[in-house]
N, C-alpha and C positions, 0 to 999 in steps of 0.2 A: 786739393777741394775735392770730395766726395761728397753728390747731392744724395741721400737714402732716399727710397721713395716706399709709401704704405708702411710708416715705423710706427711701431704701438706705444704709444705713448702712458698706458698704467703704470710703467717702474719709474716712470720722471714726473708723476704728480703724487703728493703725500699724501690726498684722500684715495687713490687706487683709482681712478675712474677709469672703466676702459672707454678708448678713443684712440684713435690714427691721425700721424700727420701725415698730409697727402706727398710732401716732399719737408729733409729735416737735412743740414747742415750743420757740422760742427766745428764750431769755431773758436780755435783754440790760440790763436795769434791776432795780432793787428793783420797782419799777412791777409789773411784764410777771407778777412771783411773785403780787402782789396782787391782779392784774386774772384770772388764773386763779384764786384759792382761792375769788373772787368768782363764778366760772362755776360754777352746780351739776352741768354735767356731768362736769365733772371735780375739782373739791372734794378730792371723797376717793377717786378715784381712785389705784390702785398706779404708783408713782413710781420713776423711774430717773434717777440723776444724770449726763451724760454732759460730760464737759470735754473734752480731747485726744483721748480713747481709746488713749495711748500707756499704759495699764496693764491692760490686758480683754482678755481671750478670750471672744468670740463661740461660741455652741455653738449658738443657732439664732434666729430670729425673737427679736423682742424687746417680747412682750407689754404689761408698763407703759408708762406716759405715760413719752416721753424727756423729759428735759428740761436742752436744748443751750447749756451755761453759755458767753454771748457776753460778759460783760460788761468791758469798757475800762478804760482810763484808767491813767497812771503818775504820778507827783508825789513831791515833797517835801515829807511832813508837818512835819518839824520837826527842827533841827540843834540841838544841844548839846554841850560840851564832851567830852563821852564818844562822841555817835554821831552817828550821821545816822539819821532815820526813813522809810521810804520805803514809800509804799505802789502798789500794784498791782491792778490790777482784776482779777478770778479769769477771763477769758477771756482776757490776757493771754499769746500763745506764751512761755513762761519763759525761753528761750535769748535770745528779742527783751528782755526785761524787764532778764535779766541784762546784754546787754550796751548798755541804755537806761543804765541807773545808773551803769556804768562808763567811758560818753562823756561824763556830765555830772558825774562827780565823784562820784560816790560808790562807793569799788568796795569789795570783802567777798564777793561771792561768786561771782568767778572760777573757785574750784574746778569750778563746780557747771555751769559753760558746756554746750554741748549737750545738754542733758538734755531729751528727748521730752516733749513733754505741755505742761501749763496753770501759769499759775499757782493755780489752787486746787486743783489734782492735788494740789501741792507739799508741803501740811501734811498729806494725809490719807496719803500714801504714806511722809512724813518722809523725805524724798530725799538722799541721801548719792552722795558721791565724790571720790575725791584727799584725803581727810584733813578733809571740811569735811560736816556734816549740816544741812538746814534749823534744827533744833533750835538750834544754834551762833548762828542770826543772826537767829531768829524774836524779834517783839516781840508781835503779838496779831492777830487776823483778825476780823471782820464775817461774820455768816451769818445766814440765816433758819428761823425750825423751820416745815417744811413742814406740820408737823399742825396748828401753831396761827397758822402766819402772823406769828408775831413774830421781829423783830428780835433777835440779840443778839451779845456779843463774848466771845472767850475769849482767857486771856492764854498763854502757854505752858504752865503747871501745869495750868490746866485741858484743853490739848488732851491730857495723857497721851501724849508723846510716847514712844516706843521704836526698837529699830532696825525701821526701815519702819513703824512702826505707829504708830496714833494714835487716838483716841476714835472717829474719822470711821469707823473700820473695823470696829467692835463695835455686834452688835445691842445694844438697851437688852431686858432680860432681867428687870428688876422694876423698883419704882418708888424705890428707891434707887438703881439701873444708870443712869450719865449716856451710854451709847453712843447713838451718833446716825448708824449708820450705815441710810442709807433716811430721816432724820430730816431732817439737817440739806444746808442748800444754802449754801455757799460762795460770799460777794460779791466780798471786797475782802482780803489780806493784808498786813501792815504787816509788813517789816524794818529790824531793828535791827544797824546796819552801825558796827562799833566802829571811832572816832578814839582816837589817830593805829590807821592801818591797820599791817597786818602782814603777811608775805606765809606762808601755810600751805603747807611744802614738804616737807615731811617722809614725803611717800609715796614709794613707791621709784623710781616713773617720772618724778617730776617731780626726787628727788635724780639722776636719769640726764640729764634736762634740764641740768639746772644743771651738772654734767661735759660733756656735749657742746658745749653753748653756753659755758661759763666765765663766766656771768654768775651770781656767788652772792649776788646783790642783786636778784633780777628785781624788775620793776615789777608792778603788780597785772594792768596790760596781757598784761608777760611769759609770766606766769601762765594768764591767759586764752587766750592762742596757744599754749603749749603742750600747755595742758588739750585746746584743741579739735583741736591735733595728733595726740596722744594716741590721744583718741577715734574720728577717723576712720580712727587708722591699726590698730585692734584691732573697731572697732564699726561695723556693717554702717549704713548711712543709711537709715530705715528707707522714704522715699521711693522707692530704687529693689529693697529687699530687704525685704520688710515683717517686722515683730520687734516684741518688745513690751519692747526691753532685754534686761534680766539678769530670767530668767526664774525662778531661785533664790534665795532669801537665804542667805548666807553663814551655818552654822550655828557655834552655839558650844558647846563642850564643856569640861568641866572639866581640869584639868592633869594629874590622874591619866588620864583616859580620853586627852588628846592623848600622853603618853608612852605608853602602850599600845598608837594606832597609829604613831607613828613607831616603835616597835618592829617593826614590819612593813614599815611605810613610811615608811623614814627621810626620803625629800625631798615628803612633804608640806608643803603649803605652808599659814602658822599664823601667827596673832600675839596676841600679849599684849594684854588688853583691861585697862582702869582697874579692874574690878572683882573681878579675879584670873581670869574665863576663859579661854578661849582659842577666836580665832575662826580658822575651817580656811576655806580657797578653794572653793568651791563648783565655781570650774569646774575647780580640779584634782580633785577627787574625782570630777568627768562624765569627766574626759579619762580619768585612768586606769585608768577603767571602759570605754576605747574606745568610746566615741562621739561623738567628735569627727568630722566632715563624716557621720555616718550618720545616714538617713532614715527613717520612715514614714509612704507615703504621699507627700502635698507638704510634709509638716512635719519640718524638718533640724535639726540640730546645725552651727552656723555654723562652717566652717573653722579663722578664725582665731580665735574665743574659744568655748570649750563651753560658756559661762555662759547662753549667747544661742541660741535656737531661734527657725528663718525659716522664711517661707514661699517653697518654693521653687517654686510655682507662677504666681509672679507676678499680673499683672492676669487672663491669658488662661483660668488653671485654677488660680484660688488655693485655698490650704491653707484645710478645715474647721475649725471648733473641736475635732470632734471628732478628728482625726488629730495636735493639738498637744497633745491631753489624752492621747491614748494614748501619741505618745511622750512626754508629760512621767513618766505612770506607770511607761511602763518605764527610765527613769532613774534613777527616786526606787527600785522594787525592783532595779536593779543595786548603785546606792550603800549602798544597804541590808545588802543580801547581804554586798557585802565590806567596808564598814566597819562597819556596825551603827550607822547614821546617816539620819535621815529628815529629806530635805531637804524644806522649802518651800516653794510656788510665791510669786511676788512678785504677779503678775496676779490682777486678781477678774475667776473666771471668772462667767460671765452665761450 
């Protein structure tokens, strides 16, 4: 185990924000965590777990010890008449893992193609896109309690998945609280991919693809290709234009609240949910407030999708975390003043 000092973090966050880790250690196996805990210099040090850096906004240098998760591995664990159980190391690139499963005959995650980040970050955020959420395909995960060094396994119920939420995003506040933010390092994730496979194509953009192609019985590869094409047309490649993907969660309101908004703004994009609530399109709300294409310093709202904030300064004059959060707060204020709705950011602010 080597602890690196004064490490640039610009390559490790998809926004391309310039920041440094005072100390960083690369975790390639569970043994690396054990070795770290055995070292008296680092056993009780504050820690920050870093995966693909696709869902964070760095507002300055990171003083806690950065644990850069780089655990690899992809394998079929079990096959039953009802599902394939596939395991992936937490350090695997998410899109590459989805593609590997598809190529090896294990479909089910194709709707989540091209989402940036690593496998370990997927359950933290309960990622979702085009009609599928991670919890729909989740089996279990392995993690290490950084306070005790003990390994443990969680199933879906124990992960307490919600909309872009999980137990890993909550801080433990009492003896009966199971919040794992800052305590758990995810090492491996297992997916339950149902058999027989069935295409999930109820999302509007995918329905359009079926109409355009005349293909109304798409294969998993067809859905994968369509999702990739849709995302590339709508969203910027973070390697070209730094961003953290969708910056705000789509808010949910009661039917009464939605009816009140529709009375004032009939064109608002909204979707009924299974629990009776109504989900509103945050991108539409932001666009309606006139933010698409606007900037604060080198932080901007993407021209093609108002839900995405981007780094307009590139590598030469990169955006700062302060500029990103100033823009985000200005957007939140505008949306609240017009619609009475508080937008909640998706990324973790460090």
